[in-house]
C-alpha positions as a Markdown table, in Angstrom:
| # | Residue | x | y | z |
|---|---|---|---|---|
| 1 | Met | 17.9 | -156.6 | 63.7 |
| 2 | Ala | 19.4 | -159.7 | 62.2 |
| 3 | Lys | 18.5 | -161.8 | 65.2 |
| 4 | Asn | 15.0 | -160.5 | 65.0 |
| 5 | Lys | 14.8 | -161.5 | 61.4 |
| 6 | Gln | 16.1 | -165.0 | 62.1 |
| 7 | Gln | 13.6 | -165.4 | 65.0 |
| 8 | Lys | 10.8 | -164.3 | 62.7 |
| 9 | Lys | 12.0 | -166.9 | 60.1 |
| 10 | Lys | 12.1 | -169.6 | 62.7 |
| 11 | Asp | 8.6 | -168.7 | 64.0 |
| 12 | Arg | 7.2 | -168.8 | 60.4 |
| 13 | Glu | 8.8 | -172.2 | 59.7 |
| 14 | Arg | 7.4 | -173.5 | 63.0 |
| 15 | Arg | 3.9 | -172.3 | 62.1 |
| 16 | Val | 4.1 | -173.7 | 58.6 |
| 17 | Ala | 5.3 | -177.1 | 60.0 |
| 18 | Gln | 2.4 | -177.2 | 62.5 |
| 19 | Lys | -0.1 | -176.3 | 59.9 |
| 20 | Lys | 1.3 | -179.0 | 57.6 |
| 21 | Leu | 1.1 | -181.6 | 60.4 |
| 22 | Ala | -2.5 | -180.5 | 61.3 |
| 23 | Thr | -3.7 | -180.9 | 57.7 |
| 24 | Ala | -1.9 | -184.3 | 57.4 |
| 25 | Ala | -3.6 | -185.5 | 60.6 |
| 26 | Lys | -7.0 | -184.2 | 59.4 |
| 27 | Arg | -6.6 | -186.0 | 56.1 |
| 28 | Arg | -5.5 | -189.2 | 57.8 |
| 29 | Glu | -8.6 | -189.0 | 60.1 |
| 30 | Gln | -10.9 | -188.4 | 57.2 |
| 31 | Lys | -9.5 | -191.3 | 55.3 |
| 32 | Lys | -9.9 | -193.5 | 58.4 |
| 33 | Thr | -13.6 | -192.6 | 58.7 |
| 34 | Glu | -14.1 | -193.3 | 55.0 |
| 35 | Thr | -12.6 | -196.8 | 55.3 |
| 36 | Glu | -14.7 | -197.5 | 58.4 |
| 37 | Lys | -17.8 | -196.5 | 56.5 |
| 38 | Glu | -16.8 | -198.7 | 53.6 |
| 39 | Ser | -16.1 | -201.7 | 55.8 |
| 40 | Gln | -19.5 | -201.4 | 57.4 |
| 41 | Lys | -21.1 | -202.3 | 54.0 |
| 42 | Pro | -22.1 | -206.0 | 53.6 |
| 43 | Ala | -19.6 | -208.1 | 51.8 |
| 44 | Ser | -22.1 | -209.1 | 49.0 |
| 45 | Glu | -22.7 | -205.4 | 48.3 |
| 46 | Arg | -19.0 | -204.7 | 47.9 |
| 47 | Ala | -18.5 | -207.8 | 45.7 |
| 48 | Lys | -21.4 | -206.7 | 43.5 |
| 49 | Leu | -19.9 | -203.3 | 43.2 |
| 50 | Met | -16.5 | -204.7 | 42.2 |
| 51 | Lys | -18.1 | -207.0 | 39.6 |
| 52 | Glu | -20.0 | -204.1 | 38.1 |
| 53 | Ala | -16.9 | -201.9 | 38.0 |
| 54 | Val | -14.9 | -204.4 | 35.9 |
| 55 | Pro | -17.0 | -205.7 | 32.9 |
| 56 | Lys | -16.2 | -209.1 | 31.5 |
| 57 | Pro | -15.3 | -209.3 | 27.8 |
| 58 | Asn | -17.7 | -211.3 | 25.7 |
| 59 | Arg | -15.4 | -213.8 | 24.1 |
| 60 | Ala | -16.2 | -217.2 | 22.7 |
| 61 | Pro | -13.8 | -219.9 | 23.8 |
| 62 | Thr | -11.4 | -220.9 | 21.0 |
| 63 | Thr | -10.8 | -224.7 | 20.9 |
| 64 | Asn | -9.1 | -225.1 | 17.5 |
| 65 | Lys | -6.1 | -222.8 | 18.1 |
| 66 | Lys | -3.1 | -223.7 | 16.0 |
| 67 | Ser | 0.2 | -223.8 | 17.8 |
| 68 | Thr | 3.0 | -221.6 | 16.6 |
| 69 | Phe | 6.1 | -222.8 | 14.8 |
| 70 | Thr | 8.4 | -222.4 | 17.8 |
| 71 | Gln | 6.0 | -224.4 | 20.1 |
| 72 | Arg | 5.8 | -227.2 | 17.5 |
| 73 | Arg | 9.6 | -227.3 | 17.1 |
| 74 | Thr | 10.5 | -227.2 | 20.8 |
| 75 | Gly | 7.7 | -229.6 | 21.8 |
| 76 | Gly | 6.3 | -227.2 | 24.3 |
């Protein structure tokens, strides 16, 4: 009976490992197809998408910025 139990355990581990490998392969394949679809987009379209995703802050340039004490003392 003990051998039968060990055999069942090994079989179960083998099935679980195969299932895990199959899902990993499926996920990898799905990711590969997604990247292929993305790479088929024109470069300008991708650049536009990236620019829209990260908005620029509306800051006015500061020209009269006073240097700090340590910068003045060290000369840097």
